[in-house]
N, C-alpha and C positions, 0 to 999 in steps of 0.2 A: 520351564513349566508353561503349559499352554494357557493363554488367557481365555476366559470363558467366552468373551465376545468373539475372539478369533475362531473358536471352535464352531461357532454357528455362522461364520462369515464365509459365504460361498464364492463371492466375486466382488470386484470393484467396478462400479458403474462408470463406463466411459463411452465416448462416441455418441452421446445424447445431445439433443439440441436445446439451447437455452430458451426460456419463454420469450415470446415476441411481445414485449411490453416497452413502454417509454418511447414509442414512435408516434409519428403524426400521420393519421390515416388520410389526411387531406394533402399530404406531400406526394401527390401523384401528378406527373407532368401533363397527362392527358386531361385531367380535371382542371388544373390551373390554366392551361392554355385555352380550354373551353370557356372558363370564366371570363377571361380577358376578351376573347373573341366575341362572345355573346352579350357583352355589355354589362358585366357585373364584376369587373376588376376591382371596383371599390369594396367588394365584399370579402376579399382575400383574408384580411385580418379576422373577420368573424368566422369564416370557414376554418381557418387555421386554429382558432381557439377551440372550436368543437372537435377538430381532428386530433389535437393534442390530448383533449379529455378522453376521446374514444380510445386512445392508445394507452391509457393508464391502467394499472392493475385494478384500481378501484372500480372504474366503469366496466371493465370486462367481468369483474366479479358480480356486478349488478345483473348483467346479462345472463350469466350462468345460473345465478340463484333464482332469478325470475323464471327461468326455463325449468329448473329442477323442482321448484315448489309450485305446483300447478294451482290455478285458481280453484276455489271451492264454492259450490252453489249452496246457498241457504234459502230454501223455499219458505220456511216458517221459522219464527223465533221460538224461544224456549216455552212460551205460553200457548203456542199453537196458532198464533196470528200469521197470516200470509205476509211475507216481506219481499220475496224474490230479489235477493241481493247476492252479489258475488264478492267473495273476500280474496284479496290479492296479498302476496308477500310484499313487505315494504320496499324491496328492491325494484319492484314494478313501478311503484309510485315515484321512486327516484329517477327512473328512466323517463317516465312521462313528464315529470317536472322539468328535467333537462331539455327534452325535446320542445315542450311548449315555451319554456323560457328563452330558447334560442330561435323561436319563430318558425319551427318546422310544420306547424299546424296551419291555421288560417291567417297568420300574421301578414303574409305578402299582399293580401287583398286590402290591407289598410296602409300599404307603403306605396307612395306615388313614384318612387325612384325607378327609372328604366332599369331593367335587369333584376328587379326584386324577386321575380319568380325563378329566374336563373340561379340567384344566390340561394334561394330556398332548396332548389334541386340539388345543388352542390352540398349543402349542409345535410340534407336527407341521405345523400350518398356517403358522406364522411362519418355520420353517426350510425354506423352499422355494427352496433354491439349486441343488438337483440331485434329480431324481425317482428316479434309478436306485438310489441307496443307501437310499432310503425303502422299497424292497421288502423286504430282509432285516430292516430295523427294524420294519416292519409285521408281518411274519410272526413275529418273536420276541415281539412284543406279543400276537399272536393265539394262539400255541401254548400259552400258560400255562393258560387255562381248559380246553382240550381235554385237556391232559396230566393234569389233576386227576382224570380218569376212572381213572387208575392211581395211587393214593396213594403207592405205593413209588417210582415214577419221579418223581412230583412232588416228593416229599421230597428226593430225590437231586439233582434238576436245577433246580427252581424258584429256589432261592437264587442260582444262577449265572446263570439267565436274567433275573433282576431286578436283579442287581448292576450298578452303573454303571462297569464296567471293560470296555473293548474289548481283547480278548486274541486277536489274529489268529494263526492257524497251526494245523496239524493235529497235535493231541496228544490223549491220553486226556482226555475231558471232565472227569473228576473232578480232574485236575491243573491246570485252568485257573482264572483269576480271574473270567472271565465267558464266557457262551456266546451264540452267535447260532443261531437256528433257522430252518428253512425248511419248505416242504411240497412233496410230489412226488406228484401224483395223476393228472393227465390222461394219456391214452394216444392213440395215433394213431387207433384205430378208434372211440373214444368221445367224446373231448373233454369237454364238460360232463356227458355221460351216463356218470358214473363207474361205474355198475353194469355197464357193458359192458367194464370193465377185464379184462385177461387175466393180469396179474401174479399169481403164486400164492405162497402162504406155507405152509410145512410145519412142524408142531410138532416140536421136538427134545426129547430126554430131559431136558436140563437146564432146560427151561422157556422157552428162547428159540425163535425161529422163523427159518427160512431162506427168503428171498425170491428169486424168479427172475422176471424180466420186463423190459420196456422202457418207460420213461417218456418221453413226448414233450416235456414241459416241466418242468424243475426249475430254478427261479430261485435265484440265489445259491448255486451248488454248493459253495463253500468254507465254507458254514455248518457248524456242529459237529454238527447232528442235523436230521432231517427227519421230519415226520409224513407217512405214506404210506398208500395203500390197496392191499390185495391180496385175492385170493379164497382163502377156506378152504372146507372142506366145509360150513360154516355160512353162507357168503355173504361179501359184501364186509366186510372187517375193517380196523381202523385199527392201525397199528404206528408205533413210534418207531425210526428207523434212524439210528445214529450213523455219522459219517464214520470215526471211529477207535474201535476196540473197547477195553474196559477192559484195561489192560496195555500199550496202545500199538500194537497191530497194526492196520494199515489195514483197514477193512471193504471188502467186495467190491462197490464201486460203480464202474463203468467209465464214463468220459465218452466219448460218441460224437462230439460236436461242440458248439460254442457257436452259438446262434441269431443270425442277422443281423436285427435288429428295425427296424421303422419308427421307433420311439421311442427311449427311452434306450439308450445303449450303455455307460454307466458300470457298469451291473450286468450280470453274466454270467448269461445264461439258457441252460440246457444241455439236451441230450438224453442220457439216461443208461441204463445197463443194470444191473440187479441180477443179479450172477453168484454166487448163493448168499450174498447179503448177510444179515447177522444183524440181526434186529429184535426189539423187545419189544412185547408186546400192550398196546394202550391201549383201555380200555373192553371191552365185551362182544363176544365173537366173533360175527360175522355182523351186527353193528350199527355198522359202521364209518362209514356216512354220517351216522347220528345223532350219533356221537361227534365227527365233524369239523364239525358244524353250528355249534357255538359258536365255533370258530376262524373259520369263514366269516363269521359275524356281525361279528366284530371287523375282519376285512379289508375287508368291504363298507363298514363305517363309514369306514375309511381311504380307500377309493375316493372317498367323498363329500368327505372332508377334502381329499384331494389335488386333486380337481376344483375345489373351491371355492378352494383356495390358488392353483392355477395360473391360474384365472380372475381372482382378485383381483390377482395379480402382473401379468397381461397388461393389465388395466384401468389399473393404476397406470402402467405403461409408456406406454400410449396417452395417458393424461392428462398425463404429464410431457412427452411429445413435443408435444402440442397446445398446451401453455403456453409452448413455446420456438420453435416453428416457425411461420413466417409464410407466407401465400399470398394473393395477390390483395389485398394492402394491409392485411391484418389477421392477428393471431395465429389459428391454427386454432381455439383454444378460443372465439374470439369469432364464428366463422362459424356461422350458424344450423343448417346441415345437420350440421356436426360436433358441435354441442351436443346435437342430438337423439341422435346415435350414442353420445356419451359418457354421457349421462343414461340411455339405455336399457341400456348395458353396466353401469352402476352399479346399476341396479335389479336386473338379472340376478344380479350379484355379491352384493348384499345379500340377495336372496331365498335364494340358495344357502347363504351363510354363516350366516344366521339359522336356517335349517332345520337346518344341520349342528350348530350349537351346541345347539339343542334336543335333537337326537338324542344328542349327547355327554352332555348332562345325563340323558336317559332311560337311556342306557347305564350311567352311573355309579350311578344309583339302582337299576337292575335288578340290577346286580352285588351291590348291598347288600341285595337281597331284596324290593324293591318290585315286587309282581306287576302292578300297574296300569301302571307304567312299562315293565315287561318286555313287556306286551301291546302298548303303543304302539310300543316299539322294534321289535317283530317286524314290524308292518305298515308303519309309517312309514319304517323303514329300507329296506325292499324297494322302496317306491314312489319314495323320494327317490334311492336308488342308481340306479334306472332313469332318472329324469328329469334329475337334475343331471348325471350322467355323459354323457347324450345331448346336453344343451344346451351343455356346456362347450366341445367342439370347435368348435361353430358360433360361440359368443361369442368365443372366443380368436381364431378366424379373422378376425372383425370387428375385434377390437382390433389384430391384426397389420396389417390393411388401413389403419388410421389412420396407420401409419408409412410407408405406401406401399412403394416398393422397398427402403427401408432395413430394413423389417421382414422382407423375404423373403430376406435374406442370412444365412448361418449365423453370421456374426460378431455378429449381434444375438441376445440371449438369447430374445427372443420366438419366434424360429423353433424353438428347442429346446422351448419350452413347447407350441407348436402340434403338433409331432410326437408329443408325449407324450400329449396329451389322449385320443385314441381308445382307448388301452390301458385307461384306467380304466373305460370302458364295457364292455370285453371281460372284464377280470379279475373273477374271482368271479361269473361268470354274465353273459353278454352280454345285450342288451336283451330278447330274447324269454324267456330264462331268468329274468331278474329280474321281468319282468311276470307270467309264469306262476307264479312263486313267490309273488307277492303274492296272486294269485287262489287259490292253494292254501291260503294262510293264512286267507283269507276263508271258504273252504269247510270246512276242518278245525278252525279255531280261531276261531269266530265272535265270541268275546269280544274279539278284536283289532279288529274293525270297531266294536264298541261303544266301545273305547278311542279309536279314531280320531275318531269323531263327537263323543265327549265333549271331545276336544281342540278340534275344529272349532267346537263350540258356544261356546267361550270368546270367540270374536270375532264371534258373530252379533249383529245389531242395530247394528253400527257402520257398515257400508257395504252399500247395497242390492245392489251388483254381486256382492259376496261372498256374500250370502245367496242370491242367485239361482244362483250357482255351486254352492253346497251342495245346493240343491234339485235342480239338474240331475244332480248326482252320485247323489243318492238315487234318482232316477228311473232312472238308468242301471243301478242295482244291484237294481231290482225284478224284473228278468228275467234268468235265467241261460241263455236261448237264445243260441247262438252266442257264448258268453262267451269262449272262447279266441280266436275271430276278433276280438273287441272288446277283447282284453287290453290292448293298448297304449293304446287310447283311454281305458279306465277308469282305468288306472294313472296316465296323464298328468293326468287330471282330479283324482285323489286327491292327486298331488304338488302341483298348483297350489293346491288348497284348503289343504293343509298349510302351504305357504309363505305363502299369504295370511293364514292364521290367525296366523302368527308376526309378519308385518310389520304387520298392523293393530294388534296389541297392543304391539309393541316398537320399531317403526321410526318415524322422523319422518313427519309427515302427508304431506309431498310425495312421499316414496318409496312409501308405501302407496297413495296416490291414483294414482300412475303405474302401479303394479302392477295395481291393480284395473281401471283404465281399459283397459289393454292386454291383460294375460293373462286376466283374468276377464270384463271387459266386452266383450272382443273387438274393441275399436277399435284395430286394429293391423294392420300389413302382414305379409308373409311373411318379411321380414328385420328385423334389429335396426336401430334408428334410425328407426323409423316410429311413434313415440309421437304421439298426437293433439295438436292445438293446445289451448291453454288450461291446460296443466299448468305448475306452478311448477318450472322446471328448475334455477334458480340454486342452491338448497340441495342438490339432488341432485348436481350437478356439483362443488360445493364439497367434498363428501365423498370425491371421488376423489383429492383432493390431500393428505389427511392423511398424515403421516409423511415428506413431502418434505424434503430437506435445505434448511436455511436458512429 
């Protein structure tokens, strides 16, 4: 007699991949080696703690739920009063509490230990369970150096911006245990051209300023305060605008709508109006762009960290899949074509992460007064932000394809990573802006180019293909004719030389050889997975599996 259950059973599920849980996202040799090299080896236990948490089913569920249940804008309460509040799912607050509690926000600014900012970069990399909440975390980190242009405001708010307490809710900032900050700069007519902004600020008798205008993008609108730009008679000027004024009265910031984005939905991005909002001057009147530059440097570094982290996570997912999925009689990881893809993805990931950790070290030392490292950060960050953030969407797309149709469904986390990657190339200056900024540094701060080639020289004589790439770059820079037309070409070559310098000195020989053969020697196709024959792929592919459960 046929069992009823058997009658409707069409197949037994086999050859499917187990969930990737119970691993340590910080168990990445490139990350660990960088931590030691850049002076933050003392932070390995802290980074591991966060990496193990990121690998749990619970933390991954927070990320999925925060993304699935989007924030909701409430412009008015039930009685018709204007409230301008955004409601988040509890999982979002759990993500924020974890990030703040582990010091991913402003905490390094209150930590005197050498390497504190390197440790923070590594933790930001390891805690890659949701991109959306990383936005207010990154902005809180970046606001501190800009705010120091007003010592009085810095003294009042920096202790709260660096405190490891997540205290959500709209209240007088002075009454809270910890603060989250954002920035509100771009407008419809200007975008990256912030000098075209039309928001105005008028000085008041009590020393405050009143702002009126419309901002096209304001991320994390439930933050406690925002750095913003507005026009004064002296020109574009920077202000700190609180959501709630001293004494508890709401500031006049009106939410028009929340944006429907291609990428993360867990973080609210809003369009707002300043309707006589009160702000405090930060820095010199008319020098707002210069004041905000230090904040932009920090958030650009976080774009590189976020791109590198997303790429590493995607490569890990692809490698995990390939080790469990069979096709045509063999595991995918044993198929020659797939091995080429996985090895090429790992090389891309290691190049990004190694460069990122070098920049984190330069950033830490620049903050502590090292002028040489500040010069290197200035130019290397611009070129790396351009290139890594351009490459990551392509590489993550290739990693997604390793999973086939399974990767294309929203139930798989790699689809969420793929949707997020283009943002990091757009945020803080899209490709052309980043490339032109690098050229601006070369023209106005020529010592930055000296710092760049000094760094590049440390790897000369190790590999002829690298030496030839350095020579090509120098020839490219001998002429400034049509330089803006050649901006992307020049900046890409600089980024590859910078990555090559790091890999030749710090990565296994197999990784450096594959990088030099493909990216510098140009023995490569137009897609990933086109490494030339004769390379030693086994040790490269082995490095994709670190941190796997079991």
